[in-house]
mmCIF file of the N, C-alpha and C atoms, coordinates in Angstrom:
data_MODEL
# 
_entry.id   MODEL 
# 
loop_
_atom_site.group_PDB 
_atom_site.id 
_atom_site.type_symbol 
_atom_site.label_atom_id 
_atom_site.label_alt_id 
_atom_site.label_comp_id 
_atom_site.label_asym_id 
_atom_site.label_entity_id 
_atom_site.label_seq_id 
_atom_site.pdbx_PDB_ins_code 
_atom_site.Cartn_x 
_atom_site.Cartn_y 
_atom_site.Cartn_z 
_atom_site.occupancy 
_atom_site.B_iso_or_equiv 
_atom_site.pdbx_formal_charge 
_atom_site.auth_seq_id 
_atom_site.auth_comp_id 
_atom_site.auth_asym_id 
_atom_site.auth_atom_id 
_atom_site.pdbx_PDB_model_num 
ATOM 1   N N  . MET A 1 1  ? 218.497 52.635 -72.539 1.00 0.00 ? 1  MET A N  1 
ATOM 2   C CA . MET A 1 1  ? 218.270 51.478 -73.381 1.00 0.00 ? 1  MET A CA 1 
ATOM 3   C C  . MET A 1 1  ? 219.524 51.072 -74.126 1.00 0.00 ? 1  MET A C  1 
ATOM 4   N N  . ALA A 1 2  ? 220.312 52.034 -74.544 1.00 0.00 ? 2  ALA A N  1 
ATOM 5   C CA . ALA A 1 2  ? 221.511 51.717 -75.315 1.00 0.00 ? 2  ALA A CA 1 
ATOM 6   C C  . ALA A 1 2  ? 222.524 50.950 -74.464 1.00 0.00 ? 2  ALA A C  1 
ATOM 7   N N  . VAL A 1 3  ? 222.642 51.309 -73.203 1.00 0.00 ? 3  VAL A N  1 
ATOM 8   C CA . VAL A 1 3  ? 223.595 50.631 -72.323 1.00 0.00 ? 3  VAL A CA 1 
ATOM 9   C C  . VAL A 1 3  ? 223.161 49.183 -72.110 1.00 0.00 ? 3  VAL A C  1 
ATOM 10  N N  . SER A 1 4  ? 221.879 48.973 -71.879 1.00 0.00 ? 4  SER A N  1 
ATOM 11  C CA . SER A 1 4  ? 221.372 47.613 -71.693 1.00 0.00 ? 4  SER A CA 1 
ATOM 12  C C  . SER A 1 4  ? 221.536 46.793 -72.966 1.00 0.00 ? 4  SER A C  1 
ATOM 13  N N  . GLY A 1 5  ? 221.245 47.389 -74.097 1.00 0.00 ? 5  GLY A N  1 
ATOM 14  C CA . GLY A 1 5  ? 221.405 46.699 -75.370 1.00 0.00 ? 5  GLY A CA 1 
ATOM 15  C C  . GLY A 1 5  ? 222.851 46.337 -75.643 1.00 0.00 ? 5  GLY A C  1 
ATOM 16  N N  . LEU A 1 6  ? 223.759 47.260 -75.348 1.00 0.00 ? 6  LEU A N  1 
ATOM 17  C CA . LEU A 1 6  ? 225.180 46.992 -75.549 1.00 0.00 ? 6  LEU A CA 1 
ATOM 18  C C  . LEU A 1 6  ? 225.659 45.881 -74.626 1.00 0.00 ? 6  LEU A C  1 
ATOM 19  N N  . PHE A 1 7  ? 225.181 45.861 -73.384 1.00 0.00 ? 7  PHE A N  1 
ATOM 20  C CA . PHE A 1 7  ? 225.540 44.790 -72.462 1.00 0.00 ? 7  PHE A CA 1 
ATOM 21  C C  . PHE A 1 7  ? 225.061 43.443 -72.987 1.00 0.00 ? 7  PHE A C  1 
ATOM 22  N N  . LEU A 1 8  ? 223.810 43.372 -73.425 1.00 0.00 ? 8  LEU A N  1 
ATOM 23  C CA . LEU A 1 8  ? 223.278 42.102 -73.927 1.00 0.00 ? 8  LEU A CA 1 
ATOM 24  C C  . LEU A 1 8  ? 224.039 41.626 -75.160 1.00 0.00 ? 8  LEU A C  1 
ATOM 25  N N  . ILE A 1 9  ? 224.391 42.524 -76.043 1.00 0.00 ? 9  ILE A N  1 
ATOM 26  C CA . ILE A 1 9  ? 225.140 42.148 -77.244 1.00 0.00 ? 9  ILE A CA 1 
ATOM 27  C C  . ILE A 1 9  ? 226.544 41.676 -76.866 1.00 0.00 ? 9  ILE A C  1 
ATOM 28  N N  . GLY A 1 10 ? 227.219 42.413 -75.995 1.00 0.00 ? 10 GLY A N  1 
ATOM 29  C CA . GLY A 1 10 ? 228.578 42.045 -75.602 1.00 0.00 ? 10 GLY A CA 1 
ATOM 30  C C  . GLY A 1 10 ? 228.625 40.734 -74.841 1.00 0.00 ? 10 GLY A C  1 
ATOM 31  N N  . TYR A 1 11 ? 227.778 40.593 -73.829 1.00 0.00 ? 11 TYR A N  1 
ATOM 32  C CA . TYR A 1 11 ? 227.759 39.374 -73.033 1.00 0.00 ? 11 TYR A CA 1 
ATOM 33  C C  . TYR A 1 11 ? 227.305 38.181 -73.876 1.00 0.00 ? 11 TYR A C  1 
ATOM 34  N N  . GLY A 1 12 ? 226.284 38.386 -74.688 1.00 0.00 ? 12 GLY A N  1 
ATOM 35  C CA . GLY A 1 12 ? 225.790 37.298 -75.521 1.00 0.00 ? 12 GLY A CA 1 
ATOM 36  C C  . GLY A 1 12 ? 226.820 36.834 -76.542 1.00 0.00 ? 12 GLY A C  1 
ATOM 37  N N  . SER A 1 13 ? 227.535 37.770 -77.143 1.00 0.00 ? 13 SER A N  1 
ATOM 38  C CA . SER A 1 13 ? 228.567 37.414 -78.114 1.00 0.00 ? 13 SER A CA 1 
ATOM 39  C C  . SER A 1 13 ? 229.698 36.639 -77.446 1.00 0.00 ? 13 SER A C  1 
ATOM 40  N N  . PHE A 1 14 ? 230.139 37.129 -76.282 1.00 0.00 ? 14 PHE A N  1 
ATOM 41  C CA . PHE A 1 14 ? 231.208 36.450 -75.565 1.00 0.00 ? 14 PHE A CA 1 
ATOM 42  C C  . PHE A 1 14 ? 230.794 35.043 -75.172 1.00 0.00 ? 14 PHE A C  1 
ATOM 43  N N  . ARG A 1 15 ? 229.586 34.902 -74.641 1.00 0.00 ? 15 ARG A N  1 
ATOM 44  C CA . ARG A 1 15 ? 229.128 33.579 -74.217 1.00 0.00 ? 15 ARG A CA 1 
ATOM 45  C C  . ARG A 1 15 ? 228.956 32.641 -75.401 1.00 0.00 ? 15 ARG A C  1 
ATOM 46  N N  . PHE A 1 16 ? 228.454 33.157 -76.521 1.00 0.00 ? 16 PHE A N  1 
ATOM 47  C CA . PHE A 1 16 ? 228.285 32.331 -77.717 1.00 0.00 ? 16 PHE A CA 1 
ATOM 48  C C  . PHE A 1 16 ? 229.642 31.791 -78.171 1.00 0.00 ? 16 PHE A C  1 
ATOM 49  N N  . LEU A 1 17 ? 230.663 32.646 -78.168 1.00 0.00 ? 17 LEU A N  1 
ATOM 50  C CA . LEU A 1 17 ? 231.992 32.220 -78.597 1.00 0.00 ? 17 LEU A CA 1 
ATOM 51  C C  . LEU A 1 17 ? 232.636 31.252 -77.606 1.00 0.00 ? 17 LEU A C  1 
ATOM 52  N N  . VAL A 1 18 ? 232.443 31.473 -76.319 1.00 0.00 ? 18 VAL A N  1 
ATOM 53  C CA . VAL A 1 18 ? 233.018 30.582 -75.310 1.00 0.00 ? 18 VAL A CA 1 
ATOM 54  C C  . VAL A 1 18 ? 232.425 29.180 -75.421 1.00 0.00 ? 18 VAL A C  1 
ATOM 55  N N  . GLU A 1 19 ? 231.179 29.083 -75.817 1.00 0.00 ? 19 GLU A N  1 
ATOM 56  C CA . GLU A 1 19 ? 230.540 27.779 -75.937 1.00 0.00 ? 19 GLU A CA 1 
ATOM 57  C C  . GLU A 1 19 ? 231.190 26.904 -77.010 1.00 0.00 ? 19 GLU A C  1 
ATOM 58  N N  . PHE A 1 20 ? 231.938 27.495 -77.938 1.00 0.00 ? 20 PHE A N  1 
ATOM 59  C CA . PHE A 1 20 ? 232.630 26.697 -78.946 1.00 0.00 ? 20 PHE A CA 1 
ATOM 60  C C  . PHE A 1 20 ? 233.768 25.878 -78.337 1.00 0.00 ? 20 PHE A C  1 
ATOM 61  N N  . VAL A 1 21 ? 234.437 26.406 -77.316 1.00 0.00 ? 21 VAL A N  1 
ATOM 62  C CA . VAL A 1 21 ? 235.555 25.692 -76.709 1.00 0.00 ? 21 VAL A CA 1 
ATOM 63  C C  . VAL A 1 21 ? 235.138 24.880 -75.494 1.00 0.00 ? 21 VAL A C  1 
ATOM 64  N N  . ARG A 1 22 ? 233.950 25.086 -75.008 1.00 0.00 ? 22 ARG A N  1 
ATOM 65  C CA . ARG A 1 22 ? 233.440 24.359 -73.855 1.00 0.00 ? 22 ARG A CA 1 
ATOM 66  C C  . ARG A 1 22 ? 232.846 23.030 -74.316 1.00 0.00 ? 22 ARG A C  1 
ATOM 67  N N  . THR A 1 23 ? 233.087 21.990 -73.546 1.00 0.00 ? 23 THR A N  1 
ATOM 68  C CA . THR A 1 23 ? 232.510 20.681 -73.850 1.00 0.00 ? 23 THR A CA 1 
ATOM 69  C C  . THR A 1 23 ? 231.017 20.715 -73.544 1.00 0.00 ? 23 THR A C  1 
ATOM 70  N N  . PRO A 1 24 ? 230.178 20.259 -74.483 1.00 0.00 ? 24 PRO A N  1 
ATOM 71  C CA . PRO A 1 24 ? 228.729 20.293 -74.216 1.00 0.00 ? 24 PRO A CA 1 
ATOM 72  C C  . PRO A 1 24 ? 228.352 19.332 -73.086 1.00 0.00 ? 24 PRO A C  1 
ATOM 73  N N  . ASP A 1 25 ? 227.223 19.604 -72.462 1.00 0.00 ? 25 ASP A N  1 
ATOM 74  C CA . ASP A 1 25 ? 226.737 18.746 -71.382 1.00 0.00 ? 25 ASP A CA 1 
ATOM 75  C C  . ASP A 1 25 ? 226.522 17.334 -71.909 1.00 0.00 ? 25 ASP A C  1 
ATOM 76  N N  . ASN A 1 26 ? 226.884 16.343 -71.075 1.00 0.00 ? 26 ASN A N  1 
ATOM 77  C CA . ASN A 1 26 ? 226.778 14.944 -71.506 1.00 0.00 ? 26 ASN A CA 1 
ATOM 78  C C  . ASN A 1 26 ? 225.342 14.534 -71.804 1.00 0.00 ? 26 ASN A C  1 
ATOM 79  N N  . HIS A 1 27 ? 224.411 14.993 -71.006 1.00 0.00 ? 27 HIS A N  1 
ATOM 80  C CA . HIS A 1 27 ? 223.023 14.570 -71.193 1.00 0.00 ? 27 HIS A CA 1 
ATOM 81  C C  . HIS A 1 27 ? 222.324 15.326 -72.329 1.00 0.00 ? 27 HIS A C  1 
ATOM 82  N N  . LEU A 1 28 ? 222.910 16.410 -72.810 1.00 0.00 ? 28 LEU A N  1 
ATOM 83  C CA . LEU A 1 28 ? 222.299 17.178 -73.897 1.00 0.00 ? 28 LEU A CA 1 
ATOM 84  C C  . LEU A 1 28 ? 223.053 17.023 -75.213 1.00 0.00 ? 28 LEU A C  1 
ATOM 85  N N  . GLY A 1 29 ? 224.361 17.152 -75.160 1.00 0.00 ? 29 GLY A N  1 
ATOM 86  C CA . GLY A 1 29 ? 225.153 17.095 -76.383 1.00 0.00 ? 29 GLY A CA 1 
ATOM 87  C C  . GLY A 1 29 ? 224.898 18.317 -77.250 1.00 0.00 ? 29 GLY A C  1 
ATOM 88  N N  . PHE A 1 30 ? 225.044 18.128 -78.548 1.00 0.00 ? 30 PHE A N  1 
ATOM 89  C CA . PHE A 1 30 ? 224.767 19.208 -79.488 1.00 0.00 ? 30 PHE A CA 1 
ATOM 90  C C  . PHE A 1 30 ? 223.283 19.192 -79.822 1.00 0.00 ? 30 PHE A C  1 
ATOM 91  N N  . ILE A 1 31 ? 222.664 20.348 -79.803 1.00 0.00 ? 31 ILE A N  1 
ATOM 92  C CA . ILE A 1 31 ? 221.216 20.446 -79.945 1.00 0.00 ? 31 ILE A CA 1 
ATOM 93  C C  . ILE A 1 31 ? 220.797 20.683 -81.395 1.00 0.00 ? 31 ILE A C  1 
ATOM 94  N N  . ALA A 1 32 ? 221.356 21.695 -82.029 1.00 0.00 ? 32 ALA A N  1 
ATOM 95  C CA . ALA A 1 32 ? 220.910 22.088 -83.367 1.00 0.00 ? 32 ALA A CA 1 
ATOM 96  C C  . ALA A 1 32 ? 222.084 22.082 -84.340 1.00 0.00 ? 32 ALA A C  1 
ATOM 97  N N  . PHE A 1 33 ? 221.843 21.637 -85.542 1.00 0.00 ? 33 PHE A N  1 
ATOM 98  C CA . PHE A 1 33 ? 222.803 21.662 -86.650 1.00 0.00 ? 33 PHE A CA 1 
ATOM 99  C C  . PHE A 1 33 ? 224.089 20.898 -86.349 1.00 0.00 ? 33 PHE A C  1 
ATOM 100 N N  . ASP A 1 34 ? 224.086 20.044 -85.337 1.00 0.00 ? 34 ASP A N  1 
ATOM 101 C CA . ASP A 1 34 ? 225.244 19.246 -84.913 1.00 0.00 ? 34 ASP A CA 1 
ATOM 102 C C  . ASP A 1 34 ? 226.448 20.083 -84.504 1.00 0.00 ? 34 ASP A C  1 
ATOM 103 N N  . TRP A 1 35 ? 226.239 21.347 -84.147 1.00 0.00 ? 35 TRP A N  1 
ATOM 104 C CA . TRP A 1 35 ? 227.339 22.157 -83.622 1.00 0.00 ? 35 TRP A CA 1 
ATOM 105 C C  . TRP A 1 35 ? 226.891 23.166 -82.574 1.00 0.00 ? 35 TRP A C  1 
ATOM 106 N N  . MET A 1 36 ? 225.599 23.379 -82.423 1.00 0.00 ? 36 MET A N  1 
ATOM 107 C CA . MET A 1 36 ? 225.109 24.359 -81.439 1.00 0.00 ? 36 MET A CA 1 
ATOM 108 C C  . MET A 1 36 ? 224.750 23.667 -80.128 1.00 0.00 ? 36 MET A C  1 
ATOM 109 N N  . THR A 1 37 ? 225.252 24.230 -79.033 1.00 0.00 ? 37 THR A N  1 
ATOM 110 C CA . THR A 1 37 ? 224.939 23.710 -77.711 1.00 0.00 ? 37 THR A CA 1 
ATOM 111 C C  . THR A 1 37 ? 223.723 24.448 -77.141 1.00 0.00 ? 37 THR A C  1 
ATOM 112 N N  . MET A 1 38 ? 223.253 23.974 -75.998 1.00 0.00 ? 38 MET A N  1 
ATOM 113 C CA . MET A 1 38 ? 222.109 24.618 -75.344 1.00 0.00 ? 38 MET A CA 1 
ATOM 114 C C  . MET A 1 38 ? 222.457 26.046 -74.938 1.00 0.00 ? 38 MET A C  1 
ATOM 115 N N  . GLY A 1 39 ? 223.690 26.280 -74.490 1.00 0.00 ? 39 GLY A N  1 
ATOM 116 C CA . GLY A 1 39 ? 224.106 27.633 -74.124 1.00 0.00 ? 39 GLY A CA 1 
ATOM 117 C C  . GLY A 1 39 ? 224.033 28.591 -75.295 1.00 0.00 ? 39 GLY A C  1 
ATOM 118 N N  . GLN A 1 40 ? 224.417 28.122 -76.481 1.00 0.00 ? 40 GLN A N  1 
ATOM 119 C CA . GLN A 1 40 ? 224.347 28.975 -77.660 1.00 0.00 ? 40 GLN A CA 1 
ATOM 120 C C  . GLN A 1 40 ? 222.904 29.253 -78.052 1.00 0.00 ? 40 GLN A C  1 
ATOM 121 N N  . LEU A 1 41 ? 222.048 28.257 -77.939 1.00 0.00 ? 41 LEU A N  1 
ATOM 122 C CA . LEU A 1 41 ? 220.635 28.481 -78.263 1.00 0.00 ? 41 LEU A CA 1 
ATOM 123 C C  . LEU A 1 41 ? 219.982 29.456 -77.288 1.00 0.00 ? 41 LEU A C  1 
ATOM 124 N N  . LEU A 1 42 ? 220.362 29.377 -76.014 1.00 0.00 ? 42 LEU A N  1 
ATOM 125 C CA . LEU A 1 42 ? 219.790 30.290 -75.029 1.00 0.00 ? 42 LEU A CA 1 
ATOM 126 C C  . LEU A 1 42 ? 220.356 31.698 -75.164 1.00 0.00 ? 42 LEU A C  1 
ATOM 127 N N  . THR A 1 43 ? 221.507 31.820 -75.815 1.00 0.00 ? 43 THR A N  1 
ATOM 128 C CA . THR A 1 43 ? 222.126 33.125 -76.012 1.00 0.00 ? 43 THR A CA 1 
ATOM 129 C C  . THR A 1 43 ? 221.501 33.877 -77.180 1.00 0.00 ? 43 THR A C  1 
ATOM 130 N N  . LEU A 1 44 ? 220.951 33.178 -78.142 1.00 0.00 ? 44 LEU A N  1 
ATOM 131 C CA . LEU A 1 44 ? 220.373 33.839 -79.313 1.00 0.00 ? 44 LEU A CA 1 
ATOM 132 C C  . LEU A 1 44 ? 219.269 34.838 -78.967 1.00 0.00 ? 44 LEU A C  1 
ATOM 133 N N  . PRO A 1 45 ? 218.297 34.496 -78.103 1.00 0.00 ? 45 PRO A N  1 
ATOM 134 C CA . PRO A 1 45 ? 217.298 35.517 -77.736 1.00 0.00 ? 45 PRO A CA 1 
ATOM 135 C C  . PRO A 1 45 ? 217.910 36.729 -77.034 1.00 0.00 ? 45 PRO A C  1 
ATOM 136 N N  . MET A 1 46 ? 218.992 36.503 -76.270 1.00 0.00 ? 46 MET A N  1 
ATOM 137 C CA . MET A 1 46 ? 219.677 37.610 -75.611 1.00 0.00 ? 46 MET A CA 1 
ATOM 138 C C  . MET A 1 46 ? 220.285 38.555 -76.644 1.00 0.00 ? 46 MET A C  1 
ATOM 139 N N  . LEU A 1 47 ? 220.901 38.002 -77.677 1.00 0.00 ? 47 LEU A N  1 
ATOM 140 C CA . LEU A 1 47 ? 221.480 38.827 -78.733 1.00 0.00 ? 47 LEU A CA 1 
ATOM 141 C C  . LEU A 1 47 ? 220.401 39.585 -79.499 1.00 0.00 ? 47 LEU A C  1 
ATOM 142 N N  . ILE A 1 48 ? 219.318 38.912 -79.801 1.00 0.00 ? 48 ILE A N  1 
ATOM 143 C CA . ILE A 1 48 ? 218.216 39.550 -80.526 1.00 0.00 ? 48 ILE A CA 1 
ATOM 144 C C  . ILE A 1 48 ? 217.640 40.705 -79.705 1.00 0.00 ? 48 ILE A C  1 
ATOM 145 N N  . ALA A 1 49 ? 217.439 40.464 -78.396 1.00 0.00 ? 49 ALA A N  1 
ATOM 146 C CA . ALA A 1 49 ? 216.915 41.519 -77.526 1.00 0.00 ? 49 ALA A CA 1 
ATOM 147 C C  . ALA A 1 49 ? 217.878 42.696 -77.463 1.00 0.00 ? 49 ALA A C  1 
ATOM 148 N N  . GLY A 1 50 ? 219.171 42.418 -77.435 1.00 0.00 ? 50 GLY A N  1 
ATOM 149 C CA . GLY A 1 50 ? 220.162 43.493 -77.409 1.00 0.00 ? 50 GLY A CA 1 
ATOM 150 C C  . GLY A 1 50 ? 220.115 44.346 -78.659 1.00 0.00 ? 50 GLY A C  1 
ATOM 151 N N  . PHE A 1 51 ? 220.003 43.697 -79.823 1.00 0.00 ? 51 PHE A N  1 
ATOM 152 C CA . PHE A 1 51 ? 219.928 44.463 -81.067 1.00 0.00 ? 51 PHE A CA 1 
ATOM 153 C C  . PHE A 1 51 ? 218.628 45.261 -81.155 1.00 0.00 ? 51 PHE A C  1 
ATOM 154 N N  . ILE A 1 52 ? 217.542 44.693 -80.648 1.00 0.00 ? 52 ILE A N  1 
ATOM 155 C CA . ILE A 1 52 ? 216.271 45.429 -80.644 1.00 0.00 ? 52 ILE A CA 1 
ATOM 156 C C  . ILE A 1 52 ? 216.373 46.655 -79.736 1.00 0.00 ? 52 ILE A C  1 
ATOM 157 N N  . LEU A 1 53 ? 216.953 46.485 -78.553 1.00 0.00 ? 53 LEU A N  1 
ATOM 158 C CA . LEU A 1 53 ? 217.107 47.620 -77.641 1.00 0.00 ? 53 LEU A CA 1 
ATOM 159 C C  . LEU A 1 53 ? 217.991 48.707 -78.244 1.00 0.00 ? 53 LEU A C  1 
ATOM 160 N N  . MET A 1 54 ? 219.077 48.308 -78.905 1.00 0.00 ? 54 MET A N  1 
ATOM 161 C CA . MET A 1 54 ? 219.947 49.300 -79.534 1.00 0.00 ? 54 MET A CA 1 
ATOM 162 C C  . MET A 1 54 ? 219.206 50.042 -80.644 1.00 0.00 ? 54 MET A C  1 
ATOM 163 N N  . GLY A 1 55 ? 218.436 49.315 -81.436 1.00 0.00 ? 55 GLY A N  1 
ATOM 164 C CA . GLY A 1 55 ? 217.666 49.950 -82.498 1.00 0.00 ? 55 GLY A CA 1 
ATOM 165 C C  . GLY A 1 55 ? 216.634 50.918 -81.951 1.00 0.00 ? 55 GLY A C  1 
ATOM 166 N N  . LEU A 1 56 ? 215.942 50.513 -80.893 1.00 0.00 ? 56 LEU A N  1 
ATOM 167 C CA . LEU A 1 56 ? 214.944 51.389 -80.278 1.00 0.00 ? 56 LEU A CA 1 
ATOM 168 C C  . LEU A 1 56 ? 215.593 52.630 -79.668 1.00 0.00 ? 56 LEU A C  1 
ATOM 169 N N  . ALA A 1 57 ? 216.724 52.439 -79.029 1.00 0.00 ? 57 ALA A N  1 
ATOM 170 C CA . ALA A 1 57 ? 217.401 53.571 -78.385 1.00 0.00 ? 57 ALA A CA 1 
ATOM 171 C C  . ALA A 1 57 ? 217.845 54.605 -79.409 1.00 0.00 ? 57 ALA A C  1 
ATOM 172 N N  . TYR A 1 58 ? 218.405 54.157 -80.513 1.00 0.00 ? 58 TYR A N  1 
ATOM 173 C CA . TYR A 1 58 ? 218.896 55.122 -81.500 1.00 0.00 ? 58 TYR A CA 1 
ATOM 174 C C  . TYR A 1 58 ? 217.778 55.717 -82.342 1.00 0.00 ? 58 TYR A C  1 
ATOM 175 N N  . SER A 1 59 ? 216.693 54.973 -82.576 1.00 0.00 ? 59 SER A N  1 
ATOM 176 C CA . SER A 1 59 ? 215.573 55.569 -83.285 1.00 0.00 ? 59 SER A CA 1 
ATOM 177 C C  . SER A 1 59 ? 214.861 56.583 -82.392 1.00 0.00 ? 59 SER A C  1 
ATOM 178 N N  . ARG A 1 60 ? 214.799 56.303 -81.106 1.00 0.00 ? 60 ARG A N  1 
ATOM 179 C CA . ARG A 1 60 ? 214.192 57.238 -80.164 1.00 0.00 ? 60 ARG A CA 1 
ATOM 180 C C  . ARG A 1 60 ? 215.029 58.511 -80.042 1.00 0.00 ? 60 ARG A C  1 
ATOM 181 N N  . ASN A 1 61 ? 216.344 58.347 -80.079 1.00 0.00 ? 61 ASN A N  1 
ATOM 182 C CA . ASN A 1 61 ? 217.253 59.489 -79.993 1.00 0.00 ? 61 ASN A CA 1 
ATOM 183 C C  . ASN A 1 61 ? 217.093 60.371 -81.238 1.00 0.00 ? 61 ASN A C  1 
ATOM 184 N N  . ARG A 1 62 ? 216.934 59.752 -82.407 1.00 0.00 ? 62 ARG A N  1 
ATOM 185 C CA . ARG A 1 62 ? 216.757 60.505 -83.652 1.00 0.00 ? 62 ARG A CA 1 
ATOM 186 C C  . ARG A 1 62 ? 215.450 61.286 -83.626 1.00 0.00 ? 62 ARG A C  1 
ATOM 187 N N  . GLN A 1 63 ? 214.394 60.678 -83.048 1.00 0.00 ? 63 GLN A N  1 
ATOM 188 C CA . GLN A 1 63 ? 213.095 61.347 -82.993 1.00 0.00 ? 63 GLN A CA 1 
ATOM 189 C C  . GLN A 1 63 ? 213.138 62.551 -82.045 1.00 0.00 ? 63 GLN A C  1 
ATOM 190 N N  . LEU A 1 64 ? 213.895 62.428 -80.963 1.00 0.00 ? 64 LEU A N  1 
ATOM 191 C CA . LEU A 1 64 ? 213.980 63.525 -79.999 1.00 0.00 ? 64 LEU A CA 1 
ATOM 192 C C  . LEU A 1 64 ? 214.738 64.720 -80.567 1.00 0.00 ? 64 LEU A C  1 
ATOM 193 N N  . LYS A 1 65 ? 215.673 64.488 -81.482 1.00 0.00 ? 65 LYS A N  1 
ATOM 194 C CA . LYS A 1 65 ? 216.458 65.573 -82.056 1.00 0.00 ? 65 LYS A CA 1 
ATOM 195 C C  . LYS A 1 65 ? 215.673 66.386 -83.075 1.00 0.00 ? 65 LYS A C  1 
ATOM 196 N N  . THR A 1 66 ? 214.635 65.805 -83.655 1.00 0.00 ? 66 THR A N  1 
ATOM 197 C CA . THR A 1 66 ? 213.874 66.527 -84.677 1.00 0.00 ? 66 THR A CA 1 
ATOM 198 C C  . THR A 1 66 ? 212.733 67.285 -84.091 1.00 0.00 ? 66 THR A C  1 
# 
């Protein structure tokens, strides 16, 4: 779980940052707050899932040690 969570966090963070320099799609433009693109909005659930997986992995590891 930790490896999957780390991948989702790393890939999601990189993609979120790349979307700042990428021109938004002409037919969509900026979606939220006049600065977020569709790619950034679709990346947010990926980041959330990554943090949840990391939390579950480390809490599970702590439980196994006790």
